[in-house]
Every structure is written in structure tokens, then in C-alpha cells.
DSSP file (Angstrom, degrees, kcal/mol; ACC not computed):
  #  RESIDUE AA STRUCTURE BP1 BP2  ACC     N-H-->O    O-->H-N    N-H-->O    O-->H-N    TCO  KAPPA ALPHA  PHI   PSI    X-CA   Y-CA   Z-CA
    1    1 A M     >        0   0    0      0, 0.0     4,-1.7     0, 0.0     5,-0.1   0.000 360.0 360.0 360.0 -39.4    8.4    4.2   10.3
    2    2 A H  H  >  +     0   0    0      2,-0.2     4,-2.0     1,-0.2     5,-0.2   0.870 360.0  54.2 -66.9 -37.8   11.6    2.5    9.0
    3    3 A R  H  > S+     0   0    0      2,-0.2     4,-3.4     1,-0.2     5,-0.3   0.943 107.1  52.5 -55.8 -45.7   10.9   -0.7   10.8
    4    4 A L  H  > S+     0   0    0      1,-0.2     4,-3.0     2,-0.2     5,-0.2   0.917 108.5  49.4 -57.1 -41.2    7.5   -0.8    9.1
    5    5 A R  H  X S+     0   0    0     -4,-1.7     4,-2.4     1,-0.2    -1,-0.2   0.913 112.2  47.8 -63.0 -39.5    9.0   -0.4    5.8
    6    6 A V  H  X S+     0   0    0     -4,-2.0     4,-2.5     2,-0.2     5,-0.3   0.924 114.6  45.8 -66.0 -50.0   11.5   -3.1    6.4
    7    7 A V  H  X S+     0   0    0     -4,-3.4     4,-3.0     2,-0.2    -2,-0.2   0.948 115.5  46.7 -57.0 -51.2    8.7   -5.5    7.7
    8    8 A L  H  X S+     0   0    0     -4,-3.0     4,-2.8    -5,-0.3     5,-0.2   0.920 113.1  50.0 -63.0 -46.4    6.3   -4.6    4.8
    9    9 A A  H  X S+     0   0    0     -4,-2.4     4,-2.4    -5,-0.2    -1,-0.2   0.899 111.3  47.4 -60.0 -47.3    9.1   -5.1    2.3
   10   10 A A  H  X S+     0   0    0     -4,-2.5     4,-1.8     2,-0.2    -2,-0.2   0.930 112.3  50.6 -56.0 -52.9   10.1   -8.4    3.7
   11   11 A T  H  X S+     0   0    0     -4,-3.0     4,-0.6    -5,-0.3    -2,-0.2   0.921 114.6  42.9 -52.2 -49.6    6.4   -9.5    3.7
   12   12 A L  H >< S+     0   0    0     -4,-2.8     3,-0.6     1,-0.2    -1,-0.2   0.860 109.7  56.8 -76.4 -31.5    5.9   -8.6    0.2
   13   13 A A  H 3< S+     0   0    0     -4,-2.4     4,-0.3     1,-0.2    -1,-0.2   0.821 108.2  47.0 -60.7 -33.0    9.1  -10.0   -0.9
   14   14 A S  H 3X S+     0   0    0     -4,-1.8     4,-1.4     1,-0.2    -1,-0.2   0.649  89.3  93.2 -82.6 -12.4    8.3  -13.4    0.4
   15   15 A A  T << S+     0   0    0     -3,-0.6     3,-0.5    -4,-0.6     4,-0.4   0.876  79.3  50.8 -58.4 -50.0    4.9  -13.4   -1.1
   16   16 A P  T >4 S+     0   0    0      0, 0.0     3,-1.1     0, 0.0    -1,-0.2   0.941 114.9  42.2 -53.9 -48.9    5.6  -15.1   -4.5
   17   17 A A  T 34 S+     0   0    0     -4,-0.3     3,-0.2     1,-0.2    -2,-0.2   0.802 122.9  39.5 -65.9 -28.1    7.4  -18.1   -3.0
   18   18 A L  T >X S+     0   0    0     -4,-1.4     4,-2.4    -3,-0.5     3,-0.9   0.100  76.4 120.7-112.8  14.8    4.8  -18.4   -0.1
   19   19 A A  T <4  +     0   0    0     -3,-1.1    -1,-0.2    -4,-0.4    -2,-0.1   0.835  69.9  58.9 -58.9 -37.2    1.6  -17.7   -2.1
   20   20 A Q  T 34 S+     0   0    0     -4,-0.2    -1,-0.3    -3,-0.2    -2,-0.1   0.861 121.7  22.9 -58.2 -37.8    0.0  -21.0   -1.3
   21   21 A Q  T <4 S+     0   0    0     -3,-0.9     2,-0.3     2,-0.0    -2,-0.2   0.609 103.7  92.4-105.7  -6.6    0.2  -20.5    2.4
   22   22 A A     <  +     0   0    0     -4,-2.4     2,-0.3    -7,-0.2    27,-0.2  -0.625  50.0 172.6 -85.3 140.3    0.3  -16.8    2.7
   23   23 A T  B     -A   48   0A   0     25,-2.0    25,-3.4    -2,-0.3     2,-1.1  -0.831  47.8-103.3-135.9 174.2   -3.0  -14.9    3.0
   24   24 A N    >   +     0   0    0     -2,-0.3     3,-1.5    23,-0.3    23,-0.1  -0.697  52.6 168.1 -95.2  72.8   -4.0  -11.2    3.8
   25   25 A A  T 3   +     0   0    0     -2,-1.1    -1,-0.2     1,-0.3    22,-0.1   0.763  69.9  48.6 -66.4 -28.0   -4.8  -12.3    7.3
   26   26 A F  T 3  S-     0   0    0     -3,-0.2    -1,-0.3    20,-0.1    -2,-0.0   0.355 107.1-124.1 -94.5   5.4   -5.1   -8.7    8.6
   27   27 A N    <   -     0   0    0     -3,-1.5    -2,-0.1     1,-0.2     3,-0.0   0.892  39.7-176.7  57.4  41.4   -7.5   -7.7    5.7
   28   28 A D        -     0   0    0     18,-0.2    -1,-0.2     1,-0.1    81,-0.1  -0.523  32.7-106.0 -70.8 133.6   -5.2   -4.8    4.8
   29   29 A P        +     0   0    0      0, 0.0    79,-1.8     0, 0.0     2,-0.3  -0.369  45.0 169.5 -66.4 139.1   -6.9   -2.9    1.8
   30   30 A F  E     +B  107   0B   0     77,-0.2     2,-0.3    15,-0.1    77,-0.2  -0.851  10.4 154.4-152.7 110.4   -5.4   -3.5   -1.5
   31   31 A L  E     -B  106   0B   0     75,-2.4    75,-3.1    -2,-0.3     2,-0.5  -0.966  42.0-112.3-142.7 148.8   -7.2   -2.2   -4.6
   32   32 A Q  E     +B  105   0B   0     -2,-0.3    73,-0.3    73,-0.2     3,-0.1  -0.696  25.6 179.8 -91.7 135.1   -6.5   -1.1   -8.1
   33   33 A A        +     0   0    0     71,-3.4     2,-0.3    -2,-0.5    72,-0.2   0.838  66.0  11.4 -97.4 -37.9   -7.1    2.5   -8.8
   34   34 A T        -     0   0    0     70,-1.6    70,-0.4     3,-0.0    -1,-0.3  -0.937  50.1-172.7-140.3 158.5   -6.2    3.0  -12.5
   35   35 A S        +     0   0    0     -2,-0.3    68,-0.3    68,-0.2    66,-0.1   0.031  42.2 120.3-148.4  36.5   -5.4    0.5  -15.3
   36   36 A A        +     0   0    0     66,-2.9     2,-1.1     1,-0.1    67,-0.2   0.781  61.6  74.9 -78.6 -27.7   -4.2    2.3  -18.5
   37   37 A I    >   -     0   0    0     81,-0.2     3,-2.0     1,-0.2    -1,-0.1  -0.721  66.1-166.0 -88.4  93.1   -0.8    0.6  -18.8
   38   38 A A  T 3  S+     0   0    0     -2,-1.1    -1,-0.2     1,-0.3    -2,-0.0   0.689  82.3  44.7 -55.7 -30.7   -1.6   -2.8  -20.0
   39   39 A N  T 3  S+     0   0    0      2,-0.1    -1,-0.3     3,-0.0    -2,-0.0   0.237  77.0 132.4 -98.5  10.0    1.8   -4.5  -19.4
   40   40 A C    <   -     0   0    0     -3,-2.0    78,-0.1     1,-0.1    64,-0.0  -0.478  64.6-114.3 -72.2 126.0    2.3   -3.1  -15.9
   41   41 A P        -     0   0    0      0, 0.0    -1,-0.1     0, 0.0    -2,-0.1  -0.321  29.2-119.6 -60.8 135.6    3.3   -6.0  -13.5
   42   42 A V        -     0   0    0    115,-0.1   115,-3.1     1,-0.1    75,-0.1  -0.639  28.0-123.0 -84.8 132.1    0.7   -6.7  -10.8
   43   43 A P  B     -E  156   0C   0      0, 0.0   113,-0.3     0, 0.0    -1,-0.1  -0.200  12.9-123.3 -67.5 165.2    1.9   -6.3   -7.2
   44   44 A A        -     0   0    0    111,-1.8   112,-0.1     1,-0.2    -2,-0.0   0.855  44.0-154.7 -78.1 -35.9    1.8   -9.1   -4.7
   45   45 A G        -     0   0    0    110,-0.3     2,-1.2   112,-0.1    -1,-0.2  -0.408  43.6 -27.9  88.8-175.8   -0.2   -7.2   -2.3
   46   46 A P  S    S+     0   0    0      0, 0.0     2,-0.4     0, 0.0   -18,-0.2  -0.669  73.9 160.6 -80.4  95.0   -0.4   -7.7    1.5
   47   47 A L        -     0   0    0     -2,-1.2     2,-0.4   -23,-0.1   -23,-0.3  -0.972  15.2-172.0-122.1 137.4    0.3  -11.4    2.0
   48   48 A Y  B     -A   23   0A   0    -25,-3.4   -25,-2.0    -2,-0.4   -23,-0.1  -0.986  17.7-137.4-131.5 129.8    1.5  -13.0    5.4
   49   49 A T     >  -     0   0    0     -2,-0.4     4,-2.6   -27,-0.2     5,-0.1  -0.375  38.9-102.9 -73.3 165.0    2.6  -16.4    6.3
   50   50 A P  H  > S+     0   0    0      0, 0.0     4,-1.5     0, 0.0    -1,-0.1   0.816 125.0  52.8 -62.7 -27.8    1.3  -17.9    9.5
   51   51 A E  H  > S+     0   0    0      2,-0.2     4,-1.8     1,-0.2     5,-0.2   0.897 110.2  47.5 -69.1 -43.3    4.7  -17.1   11.2
   52   52 A E  H  > S+     0   0    0      1,-0.2     4,-2.7     2,-0.2     5,-0.2   0.906 106.9  57.0 -68.3 -37.4    4.4  -13.5   10.0
   53   53 A V  H  X S+     0   0    0     -4,-2.6     4,-2.3     1,-0.2    -1,-0.2   0.929 107.0  48.3 -54.7 -48.2    0.9  -13.2   11.3
   54   54 A R  H  X S+     0   0    0     -4,-1.5     4,-0.7     1,-0.2    -1,-0.2   0.864 117.2  42.2 -60.8 -40.9    2.0  -14.2   14.8
   55   55 A A  H  X S+     0   0    0     -4,-1.8     4,-1.0     1,-0.2    -1,-0.2   0.836 115.1  49.1 -71.6 -33.9    4.9  -11.7   14.8
   56   56 A E  H  X S+     0   0    0     -4,-2.7     4,-2.6     1,-0.2     5,-0.3   0.828  98.2  69.9 -77.1 -36.8    2.9   -8.9   13.2
   57   57 A A  H  X S+     0   0    0     -4,-2.3     4,-1.6    -5,-0.2    -1,-0.2   0.860 100.5  44.9 -54.0 -45.2    0.0   -9.3   15.6
   58   58 A H  H  X S+     0   0    0     -4,-0.7     4,-2.5     2,-0.2    -1,-0.2   0.927 113.5  49.9 -67.9 -46.4    1.9   -8.0   18.5
   59   59 A V  H  X S+     0   0    0     -4,-1.0     4,-3.1     1,-0.2     5,-0.4   0.893 110.4  50.3 -54.3 -43.7    3.4   -5.1   16.6
   60   60 A R  H  X S+     0   0    0     -4,-2.6     4,-1.5     2,-0.2     5,-0.2   0.842 109.5  51.1 -62.8 -37.3    0.0   -4.1   15.3
   61   61 A A  H  X S+     0   0    0     -4,-1.6     4,-1.4    -5,-0.3    -2,-0.2   0.953 116.7  40.3 -67.4 -47.5   -1.5   -4.1   18.8
   62   62 A Q  H  X S+     0   0    0     -4,-2.5     4,-1.4     1,-0.2    -2,-0.2   0.959 120.9  39.8 -68.5 -48.8    1.3   -1.9   20.2
   63   63 A H  H  X S+     0   0    0     -4,-3.1     4,-1.0    -5,-0.2    15,-0.2   0.797 111.1  59.0 -76.8 -25.0    1.6    0.5   17.3
   64   64 A G  H  X S+     0   0    0     -4,-1.5    14,-1.7    -5,-0.4     4,-0.6   0.939 112.2  37.9 -60.0 -46.6   -2.1    0.8   16.6
   65   65 A T  H  X S+     0   0    0     -4,-1.4     4,-2.0    12,-0.2    -2,-0.2   0.693 103.1  69.7 -83.4 -21.3   -2.9    2.0   20.1
   66   66 A S  H  X S+     0   0    0     -4,-1.4     4,-2.3     1,-0.2     6,-0.3   0.875  94.6  56.5 -65.2 -38.0    0.1    4.2   20.6
   67   67 A C  H  <>S+     0   0    0     -4,-1.0     5,-1.9     1,-0.2     6,-1.0   0.948 110.6  45.2 -61.1 -41.6   -1.1    6.8   18.0
   68   68 A Y  H ><5S+     0   0    0     -4,-0.6     3,-1.8     4,-0.2    -2,-0.2   0.948 111.7  50.8 -64.7 -46.5   -4.5    7.1   20.0
   69   69 A R  H 3<5S+     0   0    0     -4,-2.0    -1,-0.2     1,-0.3    -2,-0.2   0.794 110.4  50.9 -61.9 -29.5   -2.8    7.4   23.4
   70   70 A S  T 3<5S-     0   0    0     -4,-2.3    -1,-0.3    -5,-0.2    -2,-0.2   0.441 114.2-117.7 -89.1   5.9   -0.5   10.1   22.1
   71   71 A G  T < 5S+     0   0    0     -3,-1.8    -3,-0.2    -4,-0.3    -2,-0.1   0.609  85.4 111.1  74.6  14.2   -3.3   12.0   20.7
   72   72 A R  S   <S+     0   0    0     -5,-1.9     2,-0.3    -6,-0.3    -4,-0.2   0.569  75.2  53.1 -93.8  -6.1   -2.4   11.9   17.1
   73   73 A C        -     0   0    0     -6,-1.0    -2,-0.2    -5,-0.1    -1,-0.1  -0.964  61.5-156.1-129.3 145.8   -5.3    9.7   16.2
   74   74 A R  S    S+     0   0    0     -2,-0.3    -1,-0.1     3,-0.1     4,-0.0   0.660  81.4  67.3 -90.8 -17.4   -9.0   10.1   16.8
   75   75 A L  S    S-     0   0    0      1,-0.1    -2,-0.1     2,-0.0     6,-0.1  -0.717  91.3-117.0-100.6 152.1   -9.7    6.3   16.6
   76   76 A P  S    S+     0   0    0      0, 0.0     2,-0.3     0, 0.0    -8,-0.2   0.495 100.6  34.6 -76.5  -0.2   -8.3    3.9   19.2
   77   77 A N  S >  S-     0   0    0    -10,-0.1     3,-1.6    -9,-0.1     4,-0.4  -0.943  71.0-142.5-151.0 125.5   -6.2    2.0   16.7
   78   78 A S  G >  S+     0   0    0    -14,-1.7     3,-0.7    -2,-0.3    33,-0.4   0.694 102.3  64.4 -64.3 -20.8   -4.3    3.6   13.6
   79   79 A Y  G >  S+     0   0    0      1,-0.2     3,-0.6    31,-0.2     4,-0.5   0.602  84.9  74.5 -80.8 -10.4   -5.1    0.5   11.6
   80   80 A L  G <  S+     0   0    0     -3,-1.6     4,-0.3     1,-0.2     3,-0.3   0.828  91.1  60.9 -67.5 -30.7   -9.0    1.3   11.9
   81   81 A Y  G X> S+     0   0    0     -3,-0.7     4,-2.7    -4,-0.4     3,-1.2   0.746  83.8  77.2 -64.7 -28.3   -8.3    4.1    9.3
   82   82 A D  H <> S+     0   0    0     -3,-0.6     4,-2.3     1,-0.3    -1,-0.2   0.880  86.2  56.6 -56.6 -48.0   -7.1    1.9    6.5
   83   83 A N  H 34 S+     0   0    0     -4,-0.5    -1,-0.3    -3,-0.3    -2,-0.1   0.696 117.9  35.8 -65.1 -18.4  -10.4    0.6    5.2
   84   84 A E  H <> S+     0   0    0     -3,-1.2     4,-1.3    -4,-0.3    -1,-0.2   0.818 117.0  52.4 -92.9 -42.2  -11.6    4.2    4.7
   85   85 A I  H >X S+     0   0    0     -4,-2.7     4,-2.9     1,-0.2     3,-0.6   0.967 105.5  52.1 -63.6 -57.2   -8.3    5.8    3.6
   86   86 A A  H 3X S+     0   0    0     -4,-2.3     4,-2.8     1,-0.2     5,-0.3   0.881 110.1  46.1 -47.6 -51.3   -7.4    3.3    0.8
   87   87 A P  H 3> S+     0   0    0      0, 0.0     4,-2.2     0, 0.0    -1,-0.2   0.866 114.2  49.0 -63.7 -32.1  -10.7    3.6   -1.1
   88   88 A R  H <X S+     0   0    0     -4,-1.3     4,-2.3    -3,-0.6    -2,-0.2   0.930 111.6  49.2 -70.8 -44.4  -10.7    7.4   -0.9
   89   89 A A  H  X S+     0   0    0     -4,-2.9     4,-2.6     2,-0.2     5,-0.2   0.931 113.2  47.1 -59.1 -45.5   -7.1    7.5   -2.1
   90   90 A A  H  X S+     0   0    0     -4,-2.8     4,-2.9    -5,-0.3     5,-0.2   0.927 112.2  51.1 -62.2 -40.6   -8.0    5.1   -5.1
   91   91 A Q  H  X S+     0   0    0     -4,-2.2     4,-2.1    -5,-0.3    -1,-0.2   0.891 107.6  51.4 -68.4 -35.5  -11.1    7.2   -5.8
   92   92 A Y  H  X S+     0   0    0     -4,-2.3     4,-1.3     2,-0.2    -1,-0.2   0.923 111.9  47.2 -66.6 -41.6   -9.0   10.4   -5.9
   93   93 A L  H  < S+     0   0    0     -4,-2.6     6,-0.3     1,-0.2     3,-0.2   0.910 111.9  50.0 -61.9 -41.7   -6.5    8.8   -8.4
   94   94 A R  H  < S+     0   0    0     -4,-2.9    -1,-0.2     1,-0.2    -2,-0.2   0.932 113.6  46.4 -64.9 -40.0   -9.4    7.5  -10.6
   95   95 A Q  H  < S+     0   0    0     -4,-2.1     2,-0.7    -5,-0.2    -1,-0.2   0.677  92.4  86.7 -77.7 -18.8  -11.1   11.0  -10.7
   96   96 A D    ><  -     0   0    0     -4,-1.3     3,-2.2    -3,-0.2     4,-0.1  -0.755  66.9-155.2 -88.9 109.9   -8.1   13.0  -11.4
   97   97 A E  G >  S+     0   0    0     -2,-0.7     3,-1.0     1,-0.3     4,-0.2   0.679  87.6  74.5 -61.2 -18.7   -7.5   13.2  -15.2
   98   98 A R  G 3  S+     0   0    0      1,-0.2     3,-0.3     2,-0.1    -1,-0.3   0.745 100.4  43.0 -59.2 -22.7   -3.8   13.7  -14.7
   99   99 A F  G X  S+     0   0    0     -3,-2.2     3,-1.2    -6,-0.3    -1,-0.2   0.256  78.3 106.4-112.8   9.4   -3.4   10.1  -13.7
  100  100 A A  T <  S+     0   0    0     -3,-1.0   -65,-0.2     1,-0.3    -1,-0.2   0.695  76.1  60.0 -60.8 -19.4   -5.6    8.4  -16.4
  101  101 A T  T 3  S+     0   0    0     -3,-0.3    -1,-0.3    -4,-0.2     2,-0.2   0.072  94.3  83.8 -99.6  23.4   -2.6    7.2  -18.1
  102  102 A S    <   -     0   0    0     -3,-1.2   -66,-2.9    17,-0.1     2,-0.4  -0.717  65.5-141.1-115.6 165.3   -1.3    5.1  -15.1
  103  103 A S  E     + C   0 118B   0     15,-2.6    15,-3.6   -68,-0.3     2,-0.4  -0.894  38.8 168.3-127.9 103.1   -1.9    1.6  -13.7
  104  104 A V  E     - C   0 117B   0    -70,-0.4   -71,-3.4    -2,-0.4   -70,-1.6  -0.947  25.1-162.7-125.5 134.9   -1.8    2.0   -9.8
  105  105 A W  E     -BC  32 116B   0     11,-3.2    11,-2.7    -2,-0.4     2,-0.4  -0.914  14.8-148.9-110.9 145.1   -2.8   -0.2   -7.0
  106  106 A V  E     -BC  31 115B   0    -75,-3.1   -75,-2.4    -2,-0.4     2,-0.4  -0.926  13.9-177.5-114.9 132.4   -3.3    1.3   -3.5
  107  107 A M  E     -BC  30 114B   0      7,-2.0     7,-3.2    -2,-0.4     2,-0.4  -1.000  11.8-151.3-131.0 139.8   -2.6   -0.5   -0.3
  108  108 A G  E     + C   0 113B   0    -79,-1.8     2,-0.2    -2,-0.4     5,-0.2  -0.896  20.8 162.6-115.4 140.1   -3.2    0.9    3.2
  109  109 A R  E >  S- C   0 112B   0      3,-2.3     3,-0.9    -2,-0.4   -30,-0.1  -0.794  70.5 -19.4-161.2 112.9   -1.4    0.1    6.3
  110  110 A Q  T 3  S-     0   0    0      1,-0.2   -31,-0.2    -2,-0.2     3,-0.1   0.917 127.0 -50.8  55.9  53.4   -1.4    2.2    9.7
  111  111 A R  T 3  S+     0   0    0    -33,-0.4    28,-3.3     1,-0.2    29,-1.0   0.531 114.9 122.9  59.7  16.5   -2.6    5.3    7.9
  112  112 A L  E <   -Cd 109 140B   0     -3,-0.9    -3,-2.3    27,-0.2     2,-0.5  -0.877  51.9-150.8-100.1 137.3    0.1    4.9    5.3
  113  113 A V  E     -Cd 108 141B   0     27,-2.4    29,-2.2    -2,-0.4     2,-0.5  -0.945   7.4-158.8-108.7 121.9   -0.9    4.6    1.6
  114  114 A F  E     -Cd 107 142B   0     -7,-3.2    -7,-2.0    -2,-0.5     2,-0.6  -0.869   4.2-153.6 -98.1 126.5    1.5    2.6   -0.6
  115  115 A L  E     +Cd 106 143B   0     27,-2.7    29,-2.4    -2,-0.5     2,-0.4  -0.904  21.2 174.1 -99.3 117.8    1.3    3.3   -4.3
  116  116 A L  E     +Cd 105 144B   0    -11,-2.7   -11,-3.2    -2,-0.6     2,-0.4  -0.934  35.8  44.0-122.7 147.4    2.4    0.3   -6.4
  117  117 A G  E    S-Cd 104 145B   0     27,-0.8    29,-2.5    -2,-0.4     2,-0.5  -0.918  87.7 -32.9 125.9-142.1    2.3   -0.1  -10.1
  118  118 A C  E     -Cd 103 146B   0    -15,-3.6   -15,-2.6    -2,-0.4     2,-0.3  -0.943  37.5-165.9-128.0 133.7    3.3    2.1  -13.2
  119  119 A A        -     0   0    0     27,-3.3   -17,-0.1    -2,-0.5     3,-0.1  -0.798  29.4-125.7-106.2 154.7    3.2    5.8  -13.8
  120  120 A A  S    S-     0   0    0     -2,-0.3     2,-0.3    27,-0.2    -1,-0.1   0.793  89.8  -2.6 -65.9 -31.5    3.5    7.3  -17.2
  121  121 A S  S  > S-     0   0    0     25,-0.1     4,-1.7    26,-0.1    -1,-0.1  -0.957  73.7-102.6-152.9 167.1    6.3    9.5  -16.0
  122  122 A K  H  > S+     0   0    0     -2,-0.3     4,-2.6     2,-0.2     5,-0.2   0.875 121.1  54.1 -61.3 -35.9    8.4   10.5  -12.9
  123  123 A E  H  > S+     0   0    0      1,-0.2     4,-2.7     2,-0.2    -1,-0.2   0.946 106.1  50.9 -66.6 -43.8    6.4   13.6  -12.7
  124  124 A Q  H  > S+     0   0    0      2,-0.2     4,-2.3     1,-0.2    -1,-0.2   0.848 109.3  49.0 -57.6 -35.9    3.2   11.8  -12.7
  125  125 A A  H  X S+     0   0    0     -4,-1.7     4,-2.5     2,-0.2    -1,-0.2   0.952 112.5  50.1 -68.5 -46.6    4.3    9.5   -9.9
  126  126 A A  H  X S+     0   0    0     -4,-2.6     4,-2.4     1,-0.2     5,-0.2   0.912 110.9  49.8 -57.8 -45.5    5.5   12.6   -7.9
  127  127 A D  H  X S+     0   0    0     -4,-2.7     4,-2.8     1,-0.2     5,-0.2   0.908 110.1  49.6 -62.7 -41.4    2.1   14.3   -8.5
  128  128 A M  H  X S+     0   0    0     -4,-2.3     4,-3.2     2,-0.2     5,-0.3   0.948 111.0  51.0 -61.3 -45.1    0.2   11.1   -7.3
  129  129 A E  H  X S+     0   0    0     -4,-2.5     4,-1.3     1,-0.2    -2,-0.2   0.925 112.9  43.1 -56.0 -48.3    2.3   11.0   -4.2
  130  130 A R  H  X S+     0   0    0     -4,-2.4     4,-0.6     1,-0.2    -1,-0.2   0.883 114.7  51.3 -69.3 -36.4    1.7   14.5   -3.2
  131  131 A S  H >< S+     0   0    0     -4,-2.8     3,-1.4    -5,-0.2     4,-0.3   0.931 107.9  49.7 -68.6 -38.9   -2.0   14.3   -4.1
  132  132 A V  H >< S+     0   0    0     -4,-3.2     3,-1.3     1,-0.3    -1,-0.2   0.839 102.3  65.2 -67.7 -25.6   -2.7   11.2   -2.0
  133  133 A G  H 3< S+     0   0    0     -4,-1.3    -1,-0.3    -5,-0.3    -2,-0.2   0.728  93.4  60.4 -58.9 -22.3   -1.0   12.9    0.8
  134  134 A L  T << S+     0   0    0     -3,-1.4    -1,-0.2    -4,-0.6     2,-0.2   0.485  78.4 110.5 -84.0  -7.5   -3.6   15.4    0.9
  135  135 A V  S X  S-     0   0    0     -3,-1.3     3,-1.9    -4,-0.3   -46,-0.0  -0.503  84.0 -91.9 -67.8 135.3   -6.4   12.8    1.6
  136  136 A D  T 3  S+     0   0    0      1,-0.3    -1,-0.1    -2,-0.2     3,-0.1  -0.156 106.9  11.3 -44.6 128.6   -7.8   13.1    5.1
  137  137 A D  T 3  S+     0   0    0      1,-0.3     2,-0.6    -3,-0.1    -1,-0.3   0.466  85.5 139.6  81.6   3.0   -6.2   10.9    7.7
  138  138 A V    <   -     0   0    0     -3,-1.9    -1,-0.3     1,-0.2   -26,-0.2  -0.734  30.6-172.7 -80.4 117.4   -3.2    9.9    5.5
  139  139 A A        -     0   0    0    -28,-3.3     2,-0.3    -2,-0.6   -27,-0.2   0.753  65.5 -21.8 -76.6 -29.2    0.0    9.9    7.7
  140  140 A G  E     -d  112   0B   0    -29,-1.0   -27,-2.4    -8,-0.1     2,-0.4  -0.987  54.4-123.6-175.0 165.9    2.2    9.3    4.8
  141  141 A V  E     -d  113   0B   0     -2,-0.3     2,-0.8   -29,-0.2   -27,-0.2  -0.984  10.8-158.0-133.6 123.7    2.6    8.0    1.3
  142  142 A I  E     -d  114   0B   0    -29,-2.2   -27,-2.7    -2,-0.4     2,-0.8  -0.882  15.2-155.3 -98.9 107.8    5.1    5.3    0.1
  143  143 A N  E     +d  115   0B   0     -2,-0.8   -27,-0.1   -29,-0.2   -29,-0.1  -0.795  29.3 157.8 -99.4 108.7    5.7    5.8   -3.7
  144  144 A W  E     +d  116   0B   0    -29,-2.4   -27,-0.8    -2,-0.8     9,-0.6  -0.207  29.2 138.9-115.0  33.2    6.8    2.4   -5.2
  145  145 A L  E     -d  117   0B   0    -29,-0.2   -27,-0.2     7,-0.1     2,-0.2  -0.663  37.9-153.0 -88.8 147.4    5.7    3.3   -8.8
  146  146 A S  E     -d  118   0B   0    -29,-2.5   -27,-3.3    -2,-0.3   -25,-0.1  -0.610   4.4-142.0-102.8 161.4    7.8    2.5  -11.8
  147  147 A V    >   -     0   0    0     -2,-0.2     3,-2.4   -29,-0.2   -27,-0.2  -0.870  46.1 -67.5-121.8 164.3    7.9    4.2  -15.1
  148  148 A P  T 3  S+     0   0    0      0, 0.0    -1,-0.1     0, 0.0  -108,-0.0  -0.178 124.1  23.6 -55.6 135.3    8.2    2.5  -18.5
  149  149 A G  T 3  S+     0   0    0      1,-0.4    -3,-0.0    -3,-0.0     0, 0.0   0.165 101.1 103.2  95.0 -16.8   11.5    0.9  -18.9
  150  150 A E  S <  S-     0   0    0     -3,-2.4    -1,-0.4     1,-0.1    -4,-0.1  -0.632  74.4-116.7 -90.6 149.2   12.2    0.5  -15.1
  151  151 A P        -     0   0    0      0, 0.0    -4,-0.2     0, 0.0    -1,-0.1  -0.524  49.5 -81.2 -76.8 158.7   11.8   -2.8  -13.3
  152  152 A P        -     0   0    0      0, 0.0    -7,-0.1     0, 0.0     4,-0.1  -0.293  28.6-148.6 -54.5 144.6    9.0   -2.9  -10.6
  153  153 A R  S    S+     0   0    0     -9,-0.6    -8,-0.1   -36,-0.2     0, 0.0   0.056  79.2  56.6-103.4  24.5   10.0   -1.5   -7.4
  154  154 A Y  S    S-     0   0    0   -142,-0.0     2,-0.1  -141,-0.0  -145,-0.0  -0.928  95.6 -84.7-147.6 159.2    7.7   -3.9   -5.6
  155  155 A P        -     0   0    0      0, 0.0  -111,-1.8     0, 0.0  -110,-0.3  -0.440  47.6-122.4 -75.6 153.0    7.2   -7.8   -5.4
  156  156 A L  B     -E   43   0C   0   -113,-0.3  -112,-0.1  -112,-0.1     3,-0.1  -0.647  20.9-103.1 -98.5 149.6    5.1   -9.3   -8.0
  157  157 A A        -     0   0    0   -115,-3.1  -113,-0.1    -2,-0.3  -115,-0.1  -0.392  50.6 -93.6 -67.2 147.0    1.9  -11.3   -7.6
  158  158 A P        -     0   0    0      0, 0.0    -1,-0.1     0, 0.0     2,-0.1  -0.265  46.1-102.3 -64.1 146.6    2.4  -15.0   -8.1
  159  159 A A              0   0    0      1,-0.1    -3,-0.0    -3,-0.1     0, 0.0  -0.378 360.0 360.0 -67.2 147.4    1.8  -16.3  -11.6
  160  160 A R              0   0    0     -3,-0.1    -1,-0.1    -2,-0.1    -3,-0.0   0.390 360.0 360.0-106.8 360.0   -1.5  -18.0  -12.0
């Protein structure tokens, strides 16, 4: 899990400088769930350079199948869950009135849900983390939400 966080953080951190050549090569789900905080910085999302794609492909093949072989996953690759989990997590956040005052993006990777964006308070951010953790098939939640007055805890999308 620690290695995944380091790789993802490094990938996201390099996104603004490499936006022209970086793509979401693995089609990792990344969608906005809520949008009430107008000045919330937009996250970079899952962007990979060609070099990162080559390095990450092996890791994804190995880690994706080990979950199934160990009996922890019903699907043969843990990444197969992501395109189902992320939309359900976003739907949950949109439909829960407690979170209507936030601006949150959801990213899925290997059954982990990353929450990026802005929460109205630390309590709201913690509630979102706990709530998304209850969504079926979610293995964990990475809370990178900021509150008003704090700098973003995630890399930003390139300026357009």
C-alpha cells in the first residue's frame, strides 16, 4: 500500500510539467462528485508519461492478479473493480446531503478510492472518508481533501 501511494504521488506530482505528453493510459476512473466550492483547485488526475506507463504496466499485472490468487478478490484483477467503484462512490457523495457543500473528485485505483478536492470542514472530510469506505468492494480510502484556507494536498491540473 505504501509503495502504491508513493508511485501515485510521484505520478500526480509530475502531471503539470508533463501534461503535454502524459495521458490517462490505464483509463483510471477520475470524476467530479460535487462542485459547491467555486474556487477549489482542480486536481491533475491520473496522468502517466510513456516511461511511467512502461514501469507501471508490470506492477499492475503483478498486483492486480495477486488479489485474486489470494482469495481477497472475486475478479481476476483488482483493477477491474475501479470502473464500477468510482462511479458508485461519486454517486454516494452526490446523494448524501451532508456533502452538498463540498467540491470533490473521485479517483479509483486497485480498489482504492482517492478523494481529492475541498471539504467545507475537517469533520465533513472525515465523514466522506468513512462513508466511501462503506461502498462495496472498496479496499481503502485515501483522503487528500483540503479545507478552506489550506493549500491543496494533491497535484493540480495544468493551466489551460
